[in-house]
CHARMM-style PDB file with segment names, atoms N, HN, CA, C and O in Angstrom:
ATOM      1  N   MET     1     121.707 247.822 142.432  1.00  0.00      PROA
ATOM      2  CA  MET     1     120.698 247.448 143.407  1.00  0.00      PROA
ATOM      3  C   MET     1     120.109 246.096 143.010  1.00  0.00      PROA
ATOM      4  O   MET     1     119.885 245.831 141.828  1.00  0.00      PROA
ATOM      5  N   ILE     2     119.863 245.254 143.992  1.00  0.00      PROA
ATOM      6  HN  ILE     2     120.045 245.469 144.952  1.00  0.00      PROA
ATOM      7  CA  ILE     2     119.223 243.957 143.766  1.00  0.00      PROA
ATOM      8  C   ILE     2     117.984 243.852 144.651  1.00  0.00      PROA
ATOM      9  O   ILE     2     117.877 244.518 145.681  1.00  0.00      PROA
ATOM     10  N   ARG     3     117.067 243.014 144.233  1.00  0.00      PROA
ATOM     11  HN  ARG     3     117.154 242.472 143.397  1.00  0.00      PROA
ATOM     12  CA  ARG     3     115.870 242.733 145.039  1.00  0.00      PROA
ATOM     13  C   ARG     3     115.914 241.261 145.434  1.00  0.00      PROA
ATOM     14  O   ARG     3     116.063 240.377 144.590  1.00  0.00      PROA
ATOM     15  N   VAL     4     115.780 241.017 146.741  1.00  0.00      PROA
ATOM     16  HN  VAL     4     115.659 241.734 147.427  1.00  0.00      PROA
ATOM     17  CA  VAL     4     115.870 239.666 147.294  1.00  0.00      PROA
ATOM     18  C   VAL     4     114.631 239.398 148.133  1.00  0.00      PROA
ATOM     19  O   VAL     4     114.185 240.262 148.888  1.00  0.00      PROA
ATOM     20  N   GLU     5     114.079 238.206 147.999  1.00  0.00      PROA
ATOM     21  HN  GLU     5     114.442 237.504 147.385  1.00  0.00      PROA
ATOM     22  CA  GLU     5     112.966 237.791 148.847  1.00  0.00      PROA
ATOM     23  C   GLU     5     113.553 236.995 150.016  1.00  0.00      PROA
ATOM     24  O   GLU     5     114.234 235.989 149.817  1.00  0.00      PROA
ATOM     25  N   VAL     6     113.281 237.457 151.223  1.00  0.00      PROA
ATOM     26  HN  VAL     6     112.728 238.274 151.385  1.00  0.00      PROA
ATOM     27  CA  VAL     6     113.815 236.829 152.431  1.00  0.00      PROA
ATOM     28  C   VAL     6     112.683 236.100 153.143  1.00  0.00      PROA
ATOM     29  O   VAL     6     111.655 236.695 153.467  1.00  0.00      PROA
ATOM     30  N   HSD     7     112.882 234.806 153.382  1.00  0.00      PROA
ATOM     31  HN  HSD     7     113.717 234.323 153.118  1.00  0.00      PROA
ATOM     32  CA  HSD     7     111.904 233.973 154.095  1.00  0.00      PROA
ATOM     33  C   HSD     7     112.484 233.629 155.462  1.00  0.00      PROA
ATOM     34  O   HSD     7     113.561 233.042 155.563  1.00  0.00      PROA
ATOM     35  N   MET     8     111.766 233.999 156.495  1.00  0.00      PROA
ATOM     36  HN  MET     8     110.891 234.476 156.413  1.00  0.00      PROA
ATOM     37  CA  MET     8     112.182 233.698 157.865  1.00  0.00      PROA
ATOM     38  C   MET     8     111.316 232.546 158.360  1.00  0.00      PROA
ATOM     39  O   MET     8     110.092 232.665 158.423  1.00  0.00      PROA
ATOM     40  N   HSD     9     111.942 231.448 158.704  1.00  0.00      PROA
ATOM     41  HN  HSD     9     112.936 231.351 158.653  1.00  0.00      PROA
ATOM     42  CA  HSD     9     111.209 230.252 159.113  1.00  0.00      PROA
ATOM     43  C   HSD     9     111.097 230.152 160.636  1.00  0.00      PROA
ATOM     44  O   HSD     9     111.942 230.658 161.374  1.00  0.00      PROA
ATOM     45  N   GLY    10     110.031 229.487 161.082  1.00  0.00      PROA
ATOM     46  HN  GLY    10     109.344 229.077 160.482  1.00  0.00      PROA
ATOM     47  CA  GLY    10     109.822 229.271 162.515  1.00  0.00      PROA
ATOM     48  C   GLY    10     109.693 230.568 163.285  1.00  0.00      PROA
ATOM     49  O   GLY    10     109.031 231.509 162.847  1.00  0.00      PROA
ATOM     50  N   ASN    11     110.333 230.602 164.430  1.00  0.00      PROA
ATOM     51  HN  ASN    11     110.871 229.838 164.786  1.00  0.00      PROA
ATOM     52  CA  ASN    11     110.205 231.782 165.297  1.00  0.00      PROA
ATOM     53  C   ASN    11     111.018 232.985 164.814  1.00  0.00      PROA
ATOM     54  O   ASN    11     111.008 234.028 165.467  1.00  0.00      PROA
ATOM     55  N   LEU    12     111.713 232.864 163.697  1.00  0.00      PROA
ATOM     56  HN  LEU    12     111.721 232.016 163.167  1.00  0.00      PROA
ATOM     57  CA  LEU    12     112.466 233.997 163.151  1.00  0.00      PROA
ATOM     58  C   LEU    12     111.550 235.087 162.591  1.00  0.00      PROA
ATOM     59  O   LEU    12     112.000 236.201 162.324  1.00  0.00      PROA
ATOM     60  N   ARG    13     110.279 234.769 162.416  1.00  0.00      PROA
ATOM     61  HN  ARG    13     109.914 233.863 162.632  1.00  0.00      PROA
ATOM     62  CA  ARG    13     109.332 235.772 161.909  1.00  0.00      PROA
ATOM     63  C   ARG    13     109.283 237.005 162.799  1.00  0.00      PROA
ATOM     64  O   ARG    13     108.907 238.086 162.346  1.00  0.00      PROA
ATOM     65  N   ARG    14     109.657 236.849 164.049  1.00  0.00      PROA
ATOM     66  HN  ARG    14     109.963 235.970 164.417  1.00  0.00      PROA
ATOM     67  CA  ARG    14     109.608 237.987 164.970  1.00  0.00      PROA
ATOM     68  C   ARG    14     110.569 239.100 164.552  1.00  0.00      PROA
ATOM     69  O   ARG    14     110.458 240.223 165.044  1.00  0.00      PROA
ATOM     70  N   PHE    15     111.498 238.808 163.661  1.00  0.00      PROA
ATOM     71  HN  PHE    15     111.588 237.896 163.261  1.00  0.00      PROA
ATOM     72  CA  PHE    15     112.440 239.820 163.195  1.00  0.00      PROA
ATOM     73  C   PHE    15     111.903 240.630 162.013  1.00  0.00      PROA
ATOM     74  O   PHE    15     112.533 241.602 161.595  1.00  0.00      PROA
ATOM     75  N   LEU    16     110.758 240.243 161.479  1.00  0.00      PROA
ATOM     76  HN  LEU    16     110.246 239.454 161.819  1.00  0.00      PROA
ATOM     77  CA  LEU    16     110.158 240.967 160.355  1.00  0.00      PROA
ATOM     78  C   LEU    16     108.960 241.775 160.839  1.00  0.00      PROA
ATOM     79  O   LEU    16     108.343 241.434 161.848  1.00  0.00      PROA
ATOM     80  N   PRO    17     108.632 242.843 160.121  1.00  0.00      PROA
ATOM     81  CA  PRO    17     107.493 243.673 160.531  1.00  0.00      PROA
ATOM     82  C   PRO    17     106.204 242.863 160.612  1.00  0.00      PROA
ATOM     83  O   PRO    17     105.907 242.070 159.718  1.00  0.00      PROA
ATOM     84  N   ASP    18     105.454 243.059 161.663  1.00  0.00      PROA
ATOM     85  HN  ASP    18     105.695 243.702 162.390  1.00  0.00      PROA
ATOM     86  CA  ASP    18     104.155 242.411 161.883  1.00  0.00      PROA
ATOM     87  C   ASP    18     104.234 240.895 161.901  1.00  0.00      PROA
ATOM     88  O   ASP    18     103.206 240.232 161.765  1.00  0.00      PROA
ATOM     89  N   GLY    19     105.429 240.323 162.066  1.00  0.00      PROA
ATOM     90  HN  GLY    19     106.264 240.862 162.177  1.00  0.00      PROA
ATOM     91  CA  GLY    19     105.568 238.877 162.158  1.00  0.00      PROA
ATOM     92  C   GLY    19     105.286 238.123 160.874  1.00  0.00      PROA
ATOM     93  O   GLY    19     104.986 236.930 160.909  1.00  0.00      PROA
ATOM     94  N   VAL    20     105.381 238.812 159.727  1.00  0.00      PROA
ATOM     95  HN  VAL    20     105.625 239.781 159.699  1.00  0.00      PROA
ATOM     96  CA  VAL    20     105.162 238.131 158.448  1.00  0.00      PROA
ATOM     97  C   VAL    20     106.282 237.120 158.227  1.00  0.00      PROA
ATOM     98  O   VAL    20     107.338 237.221 158.852  1.00  0.00      PROA
ATOM     99  N   SER    21     106.064 236.153 157.352  1.00  0.00      PROA
ATOM    100  HN  SER    21     105.206 236.071 156.845  1.00  0.00      PROA
ATOM    101  CA  SER    21     107.072 235.116 157.138  1.00  0.00      PROA
ATOM    102  C   SER    21     108.084 235.472 156.061  1.00  0.00      PROA
ATOM    103  O   SER    21     109.159 234.875 156.009  1.00  0.00      PROA
ATOM    104  N   SER    22     107.763 236.436 155.198  1.00  0.00      PROA
ATOM    105  HN  SER    22     106.890 236.921 155.240  1.00  0.00      PROA
ATOM    106  CA  SER    22     108.714 236.826 154.153  1.00  0.00      PROA
ATOM    107  C   SER    22     108.555 238.296 153.807  1.00  0.00      PROA
ATOM    108  O   SER    22     107.524 238.919 154.059  1.00  0.00      PROA
ATOM    109  N   VAL    23     109.628 238.826 153.217  1.00  0.00      PROA
ATOM    110  HN  VAL    23     110.466 238.320 153.012  1.00  0.00      PROA
ATOM    111  CA  VAL    23     109.639 240.228 152.824  1.00  0.00      PROA
ATOM    112  C   VAL    23     110.595 240.380 151.650  1.00  0.00      PROA
ATOM    113  O   VAL    23     111.592 239.664 151.559  1.00  0.00      PROA
ATOM    114  N   GLU    24     110.291 241.317 150.750  1.00  0.00      PROA
ATOM    115  HN  GLU    24     109.482 241.899 150.825  1.00  0.00      PROA
ATOM    116  CA  GLU    24     111.209 241.632 149.657  1.00  0.00      PROA
ATOM    117  C   GLU    24     112.037 242.843 150.069  1.00  0.00      PROA
ATOM    118  O   GLU    24     111.504 243.846 150.544  1.00  0.00      PROA
ATOM    119  N   LEU    25     113.351 242.731 149.878  1.00  0.00      PROA
ATOM    120  HN  LEU    25     113.784 241.917 149.493  1.00  0.00      PROA
ATOM    121  CA  LEU    25     114.257 243.815 150.245  1.00  0.00      PROA
ATOM    122  C   LEU    25     115.039 244.279 149.035  1.00  0.00      PROA
ATOM    123  O   LEU    25     115.499 243.463 148.236  1.00  0.00      PROA
ATOM    124  N   ASP    26     115.191 245.594 148.897  1.00  0.00      PROA
ATOM    125  HN  ASP    26     114.817 246.256 149.546  1.00  0.00      PROA
ATOM    126  CA  ASP    26     116.078 246.172 147.899  1.00  0.00      PROA
ATOM    127  C   ASP    26     117.414 246.392 148.583  1.00  0.00      PROA
ATOM    128  O   ASP    26     117.498 247.103 149.584  1.00  0.00      PROA
ATOM    129  N   LEU    27     118.450 245.784 148.045  1.00  0.00      PROA
ATOM    130  HN  LEU    27     118.382 245.207 147.231  1.00  0.00      PROA
ATOM    131  CA  LEU    27     119.761 245.790 148.679  1.00  0.00      PROA
ATOM    132  C   LEU    27     120.835 246.218 147.687  1.00  0.00      PROA
ATOM    133  O   LEU    27     120.661 246.065 146.478  1.00  0.00      PROA
ATOM    134  N   PRO    28     121.947 246.755 148.192  1.00  0.00      PROA
ATOM    135  CA  PRO    28     123.036 247.133 147.295  1.00  0.00      PROA
ATOM    136  C   PRO    28     123.697 245.907 146.658  1.00  0.00      PROA
ATOM    137  O   PRO    28     123.725 244.832 147.258  1.00  0.00      PROA
ATOM    138  N   ASP    29     124.222 246.071 145.460  1.00  0.00      PROA
ATOM    139  HN  ASP    29     124.199 246.944 144.974  1.00  0.00      PROA
ATOM    140  CA  ASP    29     125.007 245.008 144.834  1.00  0.00      PROA
ATOM    141  C   ASP    29     126.123 244.600 145.781  1.00  0.00      PROA
ATOM    142  O   ASP    29     126.691 245.447 146.472  1.00  0.00      PROA
ATOM    143  N   GLY    30     126.440 243.329 145.820  1.00  0.00      PROA
ATOM    144  HN  GLY    30     125.979 242.642 145.259  1.00  0.00      PROA
ATOM    145  CA  GLY    30     127.508 242.842 146.681  1.00  0.00      PROA
ATOM    146  C   GLY    30     127.057 242.455 148.078  1.00  0.00      PROA
ATOM    147  O   GLY    30     127.878 242.039 148.896  1.00  0.00      PROA
ATOM    148  N   THR    31     125.767 242.582 148.368  1.00  0.00      PROA
ATOM    149  HN  THR    31     125.100 242.920 147.704  1.00  0.00      PROA
ATOM    150  CA  THR    31     125.254 242.208 149.685  1.00  0.00      PROA
ATOM    151  C   THR    31     125.417 240.705 149.896  1.00  0.00      PROA
ATOM    152  O   THR    31     125.139 239.906 149.001  1.00  0.00      PROA
ATOM    153  N   ARG    32     125.867 240.335 151.082  1.00  0.00      PROA
ATOM    154  HN  ARG    32     126.092 240.984 151.809  1.00  0.00      PROA
ATOM    155  CA  ARG    32     126.043 238.930 151.443  1.00  0.00      PROA
ATOM    156  C   ARG    32     124.929 238.504 152.407  1.00  0.00      PROA
ATOM    157  O   ARG    32     124.239 239.343 152.986  1.00  0.00      PROA
ATOM    158  N   VAL    33     124.771 237.217 152.561  1.00  0.00      PROA
ATOM    159  HN  VAL    33     125.331 236.536 152.091  1.00  0.00      PROA
ATOM    160  CA  VAL    33     123.767 236.676 153.470  1.00  0.00      PROA
ATOM    161  C   VAL    33     123.970 237.249 154.868  1.00  0.00      PROA
ATOM    162  O   VAL    33     123.003 237.647 155.518  1.00  0.00      PROA
ATOM    163  N   CYS    34     125.210 237.296 155.337  1.00  0.00      PROA
ATOM    164  HN  CYS    34     125.995 236.972 154.809  1.00  0.00      PROA
ATOM    165  CA  CYS    34     125.479 237.801 156.691  1.00  0.00      PROA
ATOM    166  C   CYS    34     125.087 239.266 156.846  1.00  0.00      PROA
ATOM    167  O   CYS    34     124.734 239.693 157.945  1.00  0.00      PROA
ATOM    168  N   ASP    35     125.142 240.048 155.757  1.00  0.00      PROA
ATOM    169  HN  ASP    35     125.428 239.701 154.864  1.00  0.00      PROA
ATOM    170  CA  ASP    35     124.710 241.448 155.827  1.00  0.00      PROA
ATOM    171  C   ASP    35     123.209 241.542 156.093  1.00  0.00      PROA
ATOM    172  O   ASP    35     122.761 242.391 156.863  1.00  0.00      PROA
ATOM    173  N   VAL    36     122.436 240.665 155.452  1.00  0.00      PROA
ATOM    174  HN  VAL    36     122.800 239.975 154.826  1.00  0.00      PROA
ATOM    175  CA  VAL    36     120.989 240.642 155.667  1.00  0.00      PROA
ATOM    176  C   VAL    36     120.685 240.220 157.104  1.00  0.00      PROA
ATOM    177  O   VAL    36     119.857 240.835 157.776  1.00  0.00      PROA
ATOM    178  N   ILE    37     121.350 239.182 157.563  1.00  0.00      PROA
ATOM    179  HN  ILE    37     122.022 238.682 157.017  1.00  0.00      PROA
ATOM    180  CA  ILE    37     121.142 238.701 158.930  1.00  0.00      PROA
ATOM    181  C   ILE    37     121.440 239.807 159.930  1.00  0.00      PROA
ATOM    182  O   ILE    37     120.683 240.018 160.877  1.00  0.00      PROA
ATOM    183  N   GLU    38     122.541 240.507 159.717  1.00  0.00      PROA
ATOM    184  HN  GLU    38     123.156 240.335 158.948  1.00  0.00      PROA
ATOM    185  CA  GLU    38     122.911 241.600 160.625  1.00  0.00      PROA
ATOM    186  C   GLU    38     121.890 242.732 160.582  1.00  0.00      PROA
ATOM    187  O   GLU    38     121.537 243.286 161.623  1.00  0.00      PROA
ATOM    188  N   SER    39     121.413 243.080 159.387  1.00  0.00      PROA
ATOM    189  HN  SER    39     121.700 242.630 158.542  1.00  0.00      PROA
ATOM    190  CA  SER    39     120.449 244.177 159.270  1.00  0.00      PROA
ATOM    191  C   SER    39     119.126 243.855 159.951  1.00  0.00      PROA
ATOM    192  O   SER    39     118.413 244.756 160.392  1.00  0.00      PROA
ATOM    193  N   LEU    40     118.798 242.558 160.037  1.00  0.00      PROA
ATOM    194  HN  LEU    40     119.378 241.826 159.679  1.00  0.00      PROA
ATOM    195  CA  LEU    40     117.568 242.125 160.713  1.00  0.00      PROA
ATOM    196  C   LEU    40     117.778 241.912 162.210  1.00  0.00      PROA
ATOM    197  O   LEU    40     116.837 241.606 162.942  1.00  0.00      PROA
ATOM    198  N   ARG    41     119.017 242.076 162.650  1.00  0.00      PROA
ATOM    199  HN  ARG    41     119.781 242.324 162.055  1.00  0.00      PROA
ATOM    200  CA  ARG    41     119.404 241.885 164.057  1.00  0.00      PROA
ATOM    201  C   ARG    41     119.117 240.464 164.545  1.00  0.00      PROA
ATOM    202  O   ARG    41     118.665 240.244 165.668  1.00  0.00      PROA
ATOM    203  N   ALA    42     119.400 239.509 163.653  1.00  0.00      PROA
ATOM    204  HN  ALA    42     119.767 239.688 162.740  1.00  0.00      PROA
ATOM    205  CA  ALA    42     119.154 238.102 163.968  1.00  0.00      PROA
ATOM    206  C   ALA    42     120.464 237.318 164.030  1.00  0.00      PROA
ATOM    207  O   ALA    42     120.469 236.103 163.832  1.00  0.00      PROA
ATOM    208  N   ASP    43     121.567 238.003 164.303  1.00  0.00      PROA
ATOM    209  HN  ASP    43     121.563 238.990 164.464  1.00  0.00      PROA
ATOM    210  CA  ASP    43     122.908 237.404 164.257  1.00  0.00      PROA
ATOM    211  C   ASP    43     123.036 236.083 165.012  1.00  0.00      PROA
ATOM    212  O   ASP    43     123.613 235.131 164.486  1.00  0.00      PROA
ATOM    213  N   ASP    44     122.519 236.010 166.209  1.00  0.00      PROA
ATOM    214  HN  ASP    44     122.051 236.783 166.636  1.00  0.00      PROA
ATOM    215  CA  ASP    44     122.704 234.825 167.049  1.00  0.00      PROA
ATOM    216  C   ASP    44     121.572 233.813 166.922  1.00  0.00      PROA
ATOM    217  O   ASP    44     121.505 232.860 167.698  1.00  0.00      PROA
ATOM    218  N   GLU    45     120.697 234.008 165.968  1.00  0.00      PROA
ATOM    219  HN  GLU    45     120.751 234.782 165.338  1.00  0.00      PROA
ATOM    220  CA  GLU    45     119.494 233.184 165.871  1.00  0.00      PROA
ATOM    221  C   GLU    45     119.467 232.259 164.661  1.00  0.00      PROA
ATOM    222  O   GLU    45     118.628 231.361 164.592  1.00  0.00      PROA
ATOM    223  N   ILE    46     120.369 232.464 163.709  1.00  0.00      PROA
ATOM    224  HN  ILE    46     121.050 233.194 163.765  1.00  0.00      PROA
ATOM    225  CA  ILE    46     120.332 231.723 162.448  1.00  0.00      PROA
ATOM    226  C   ILE    46     121.175 230.464 162.545  1.00  0.00      PROA
ATOM    227  O   ILE    46     122.340 230.513 162.940  1.00  0.00      PROA
ATOM    228  N   TRP    47     120.583 229.345 162.186  1.00  0.00      PROA
ATOM    229  HN  TRP    47     119.636 229.305 161.866  1.00  0.00      PROA
ATOM    230  CA  TRP    47     121.286 228.071 162.182  1.00  0.00      PROA
ATOM    231  C   TRP    47     121.704 227.685 160.768  1.00  0.00      PROA
ATOM    232  O   TRP    47     122.776 227.115 160.567  1.00  0.00      PROA
ATOM    233  N   LEU    48     120.851 227.998 159.783  1.00  0.00      PROA
ATOM    234  HN  LEU    48     119.980 228.462 159.946  1.00  0.00      PROA
ATOM    235  CA  LEU    48     121.072 227.557 158.416  1.00  0.00      PROA
ATOM    236  C   LEU    48     120.522 228.581 157.444  1.00  0.00      PROA
ATOM    237  O   LEU    48     119.473 229.182 157.676  1.00  0.00      PROA
ATOM    238  N   ALA    49     121.250 228.771 156.347  1.00  0.00      PROA
ATOM    239  HN  ALA    49     122.102 228.283 156.158  1.00  0.00      PROA
ATOM    240  CA  ALA    49     120.795 229.673 155.286  1.00  0.00      PROA
ATOM    241  C   ALA    49     120.813 228.922 153.964  1.00  0.00      PROA
ATOM    242  O   ALA    49     121.691 228.097 153.715  1.00  0.00      PROA
ATOM    243  N   SER    50     119.840 229.218 153.127  1.00  0.00      PROA
ATOM    244  HN  SER    50     119.126 229.889 153.329  1.00  0.00      PROA
ATOM    245  CA  SER    50     119.838 228.653 151.781  1.00  0.00      PROA
ATOM    246  C   SER    50     119.382 229.715 150.790  1.00  0.00      PROA
ATOM    247  O   SER    50     118.595 230.608 151.105  1.00  0.00      PROA
ATOM    248  N   ILE    51     119.906 229.580 149.597  1.00  0.00      PROA
ATOM    249  HN  ILE    51     120.545 228.855 149.341  1.00  0.00      PROA
ATOM    250  CA  ILE    51     119.432 230.401 148.478  1.00  0.00      PROA
ATOM    251  C   ILE    51     118.747 229.419 147.545  1.00  0.00      PROA
ATOM    252  O   ILE    51     119.380 228.543 146.957  1.00  0.00      PROA
ATOM    253  N   GLY    52     117.432 229.589 147.423  1.00  0.00      PROA
ATOM    254  HN  GLY    52     116.917 230.301 147.900  1.00  0.00      PROA
ATOM    255  CA  GLY    52     116.653 228.572 146.729  1.00  0.00      PROA
ATOM    256  C   GLY    52     116.726 227.293 147.536  1.00  0.00      PROA
ATOM    257  O   GLY    52     116.416 227.296 148.727  1.00  0.00      PROA
ATOM    258  N   GLU    53     117.131 226.196 146.909  1.00  0.00      PROA
ATOM    259  HN  GLU    53     117.383 226.193 145.941  1.00  0.00      PROA
ATOM    260  CA  GLU    53     117.239 224.912 147.606  1.00  0.00      PROA
ATOM    261  C   GLU    53     118.670 224.580 148.006  1.00  0.00      PROA
ATOM    262  O   GLU    53     118.925 223.509 148.557  1.00  0.00      PROA
ATOM    263  N   ASP    54     119.607 225.484 147.737  1.00  0.00      PROA
ATOM    264  HN  ASP    54     119.401 226.354 147.289  1.00  0.00      PROA
ATOM    265  CA  ASP    54     121.016 225.217 148.010  1.00  0.00      PROA
ATOM    266  C   ASP    54     121.451 225.845 149.328  1.00  0.00      PROA
ATOM    267  O   ASP    54     121.340 227.057 149.516  1.00  0.00      PROA
ATOM    268  N   VAL    55     121.948 225.011 150.238  1.00  0.00      PROA
ATOM    269  HN  VAL    55     122.039 224.027 150.085  1.00  0.00      PROA
ATOM    270  CA  VAL    55     122.494 225.507 151.498  1.00  0.00      PROA
ATOM    271  C   VAL    55     123.760 226.297 151.172  1.00  0.00      PROA
ATOM    272  O   VAL    55     124.601 225.856 150.388  1.00  0.00      PROA
ATOM    273  N   VAL    56     123.877 227.472 151.790  1.00  0.00      PROA
ATOM    274  HN  VAL    56     123.194 227.830 152.427  1.00  0.00      PROA
ATOM    275  CA  VAL    56     125.019 228.344 151.510  1.00  0.00      PROA
ATOM    276  C   VAL    56     125.645 228.842 152.809  1.00  0.00      PROA
ATOM    277  O   VAL    56     124.977 228.898 153.842  1.00  0.00      PROA
ATOM    278  N   PRO    57     126.929 229.205 152.758  1.00  0.00      PROA
ATOM    279  CA  PRO    57     127.534 229.841 153.934  1.00  0.00      PROA
ATOM    280  C   PRO    57     127.016 231.269 154.048  1.00  0.00      PROA
ATOM    281  O   PRO    57     126.568 231.855 153.062  1.00  0.00      PROA
ATOM    282  N   VAL    58     127.079 231.820 155.243  1.00  0.00      PROA
ATOM    283  HN  VAL    58     127.443 231.345 156.044  1.00  0.00      PROA
ATOM    284  CA  VAL    58     126.580 233.190 155.425  1.00  0.00      PROA
ATOM    285  C   VAL    58     127.440 234.210 154.685  1.00  0.00      PROA
ATOM    286  O   VAL    58     127.044 235.368 154.553  1.00  0.00      PROA
ATOM    287  N   SER    59     128.601 233.802 154.205  1.00  0.00      PROA
ATOM    288  HN  SER    59     128.923 232.861 154.312  1.00  0.00      PROA
ATOM    289  CA  SER    59     129.455 234.698 153.425  1.00  0.00      PROA
ATOM    290  C   SER    59     129.046 234.759 151.953  1.00  0.00      PROA
ATOM    291  O   SER    59     129.629 235.522 151.182  1.00  0.00      PROA
ATOM    292  N   ALA    60     128.040 233.957 151.551  1.00  0.00      PROA
ATOM    293  HN  ALA    60     127.566 233.338 152.177  1.00  0.00      PROA
ATOM    294  CA  ALA    60     127.603 233.915 150.148  1.00  0.00      PROA
ATOM    295  C   ALA    60     127.030 235.252 149.720  1.00  0.00      PROA
ATOM    296  O   ALA    60     126.298 235.901 150.467  1.00  0.00      PROA
ATOM    297  N   GLN    61     127.374 235.652 148.507  1.00  0.00      PROA
ATOM    298  HN  GLN    61     127.969 235.124 147.900  1.00  0.00      PROA
ATOM    299  CA  GLN    61     126.856 236.892 147.940  1.00  0.00      PROA
ATOM    300  C   GLN    61     125.497 236.628 147.302  1.00  0.00      PROA
ATOM    301  O   GLN    61     125.283 235.592 146.673  1.00  0.00      PROA
ATOM    302  N   LEU    62     124.589 237.572 147.474  1.00  0.00      PROA
ATOM    303  HN  LEU    62     124.763 238.414 147.985  1.00  0.00      PROA
ATOM    304  CA  LEU    62     123.240 237.458 146.924  1.00  0.00      PROA
ATOM    305  C   LEU    62     123.181 238.064 145.533  1.00  0.00      PROA
ATOM    306  O   LEU    62     123.926 238.991 145.213  1.00  0.00      PROA
ATOM    307  N   SER    63     122.293 237.533 144.715  1.00  0.00      PROA
ATOM    308  HN  SER    63     121.688 236.780 144.975  1.00  0.00      PROA
ATOM    309  CA  SER    63     122.084 238.085 143.374  1.00  0.00      PROA
ATOM    310  C   SER    63     120.634 238.529 143.245  1.00  0.00      PROA
ATOM    311  O   SER    63     119.787 238.178 144.065  1.00  0.00      PROA
ATOM    312  N   ASP    64     120.366 239.302 142.208  1.00  0.00      PROA
ATOM    313  HN  ASP    64     121.055 239.588 141.541  1.00  0.00      PROA
ATOM    314  CA  ASP    64     119.024 239.815 141.982  1.00  0.00      PROA
ATOM    315  C   ASP    64     118.034 238.660 141.840  1.00  0.00      PROA
ATOM    316  O   ASP    64     118.334 237.651 141.202  1.00  0.00      PROA
ATOM    317  N   SER    65     116.874 238.811 142.428  1.00  0.00      PROA
ATOM    318  HN  SER    65     116.630 239.631 142.947  1.00  0.00      PROA
ATOM    319  CA  SER    65     115.769 237.840 142.399  1.00  0.00      PROA
ATOM    320  C   SER    65     116.040 236.585 143.223  1.00  0.00      PROA
ATOM    321  O   SER    65     115.329 235.591 143.077  1.00  0.00      PROA
ATOM    322  N   ALA    66     117.047 236.612 144.077  1.00  0.00      PROA
ATOM    323  HN  ALA    66     117.625 237.419 144.195  1.00  0.00      PROA
ATOM    324  CA  ALA    66     117.341 235.455 144.924  1.00  0.00      PROA
ATOM    325  C   ALA    66     116.233 235.268 145.951  1.00  0.00      PROA
ATOM    326  O   ALA    66     115.582 236.223 146.374  1.00  0.00      PROA
ATOM    327  N   SER    67     116.038 234.015 146.337  1.00  0.00      PROA
ATOM    328  HN  SER    67     116.567 233.239 145.993  1.00  0.00      PROA
ATOM    329  CA  SER    67     115.106 233.663 147.405  1.00  0.00      PROA
ATOM    330  C   SER    67     115.953 233.136 148.563  1.00  0.00      PROA
ATOM    331  O   SER    67     116.438 232.005 148.524  1.00  0.00      PROA
ATOM    332  N   LEU    68     116.124 233.961 149.584  1.00  0.00      PROA
ATOM    333  HN  LEU    68     115.730 234.879 149.616  1.00  0.00      PROA
ATOM    334  CA  LEU    68     116.949 233.634 150.732  1.00  0.00      PROA
ATOM    335  C   LEU    68     116.084 233.061 151.846  1.00  0.00      PROA
ATOM    336  O   LEU    68     115.123 233.697 152.279  1.00  0.00      PROA
ATOM    337  N   ASN    69     116.422 231.866 152.309  1.00  0.00      PROA
ATOM    338  HN  ASN    69     117.203 231.349 151.957  1.00  0.00      PROA
ATOM    339  CA  ASN    69     115.704 231.207 153.401  1.00  0.00      PROA
ATOM    340  C   ASN    69     116.605 231.172 154.619  1.00  0.00      PROA
ATOM    341  O   ASN    69     117.756 230.741 154.537  1.00  0.00      PROA
ATOM    342  N   LEU    70     116.084 231.625 155.742  1.00  0.00      PROA
ATOM    343  HN  LEU    70     115.150 231.975 155.808  1.00  0.00      PROA
ATOM    344  CA  LEU    70     116.831 231.603 156.998  1.00  0.00      PROA
ATOM    345  C   LEU    70     116.081 230.744 158.002  1.00  0.00      PROA
ATOM    346  O   LEU    70     114.882 230.919 158.219  1.00  0.00      PROA
ATOM    347  N   PHE    71     116.812 229.805 158.614  1.00  0.00      PROA
ATOM    348  HN  PHE    71     117.786 229.662 158.438  1.00  0.00      PROA
ATOM    349  CA  PHE    71     116.222 228.848 159.532  1.00  0.00      PROA
ATOM    350  C   PHE    71     116.778 229.044 160.934  1.00  0.00      PROA
ATOM    351  O   PHE    71     117.959 229.346 161.102  1.00  0.00      PROA
ATOM    352  N   PRO    72     115.920 228.872 161.948  1.00  0.00      PROA
ATOM    353  CA  PRO    72     116.359 229.075 163.337  1.00  0.00      PROA
ATOM    354  C   PRO    72     117.148 227.893 163.881  1.00  0.00      PROA
ATOM    355  O   PRO    72     117.148 226.795 163.323  1.00  0.00      PROA
ATOM    356  N   ILE    73     117.809 228.162 164.979  1.00  0.00      PROA
ATOM    357  HN  ILE    73     117.809 229.053 165.432  1.00  0.00      PROA
ATOM    358  CA  ILE    73     118.459 227.101 165.742  1.00  0.00      PROA
ATOM    359  C   ILE    73     117.370 226.184 166.277  1.00  0.00      PROA
ATOM    360  O   ILE    73     116.362 226.655 166.803  1.00  0.00      PROA
ATOM    361  N   LEU    74     117.564 224.895 166.146  1.00  0.00      PROA
ATOM    362  HN  LEU    74     118.382 224.512 165.718  1.00  0.00      PROA
ATOM    363  CA  LEU    74     116.556 223.931 166.603  1.00  0.00      PROA
ATOM    364  C   LEU    74     116.864 223.523 168.036  1.00  0.00      PROA
ATOM    365  O   LEU    74     118.020 223.335 168.415  1.00  0.00      PROA
ATOM    366  N   GLU    75     115.810 223.394 168.815  1.00  0.00      PROA
ATOM    367  HN  GLU    75     114.871 223.547 168.508  1.00  0.00      PROA
ATOM    368  CA  GLU    75     115.961 222.962 170.201  1.00  0.00      PROA
ATOM    369  C   GLU    75     115.068 221.752 170.422  1.00  0.00      PROA
ATOM    370  O   GLU    75     114.020 221.606 169.793  1.00  0.00      PROA
ATOM    371  N   GLY    76     115.492 220.922 171.296  1.00  0.00      PROA
ATOM    372  HN  GLY    76     116.343 221.041 171.807  1.00  0.00      PROA
ATOM    373  CA  GLY    76     114.690 219.740 171.601  1.00  0.00      PROA
ATOM    374  C   GLY    76     114.785 219.412 173.071  1.00  0.00      PROA
ATOM    375  O   GLY    76     115.526 220.043 173.824  1.00  0.00      PROA
ATOM    376  N   GLY    77     114.047 218.447 173.451  1.00  0.00      PROA
ATOM    377  HN  GLY    77     113.445 217.934 172.839  1.00  0.00      PROA
ATOM    378  CA  GLY    77     114.106 218.102 174.863  1.00  0.00      PROA
ATOM    379  C   GLY    77     113.732 216.686 175.132  1.00  0.00      PROA
ATOM    380  OT1 GLY    77     113.738 216.254 176.284  1.00  0.00      PROA
TER     381      GLY     77
END
């Protein structure tokens, strides 16, 4: 089991309880970024993921005490 802190940026907070910006999750060993995204039902909303300050693919495996940052798709006009 690993513990990961997940930070949802911008309007992605709506996927977390009470609209908080971050949450700590206990996850099975071998969990990937895409598994977290899927469990939060945010599949079509994520533009960029990083672990700490490093941008990672959604296939990246998470490790204990990781800080996962998820960023929304940006729109402009």
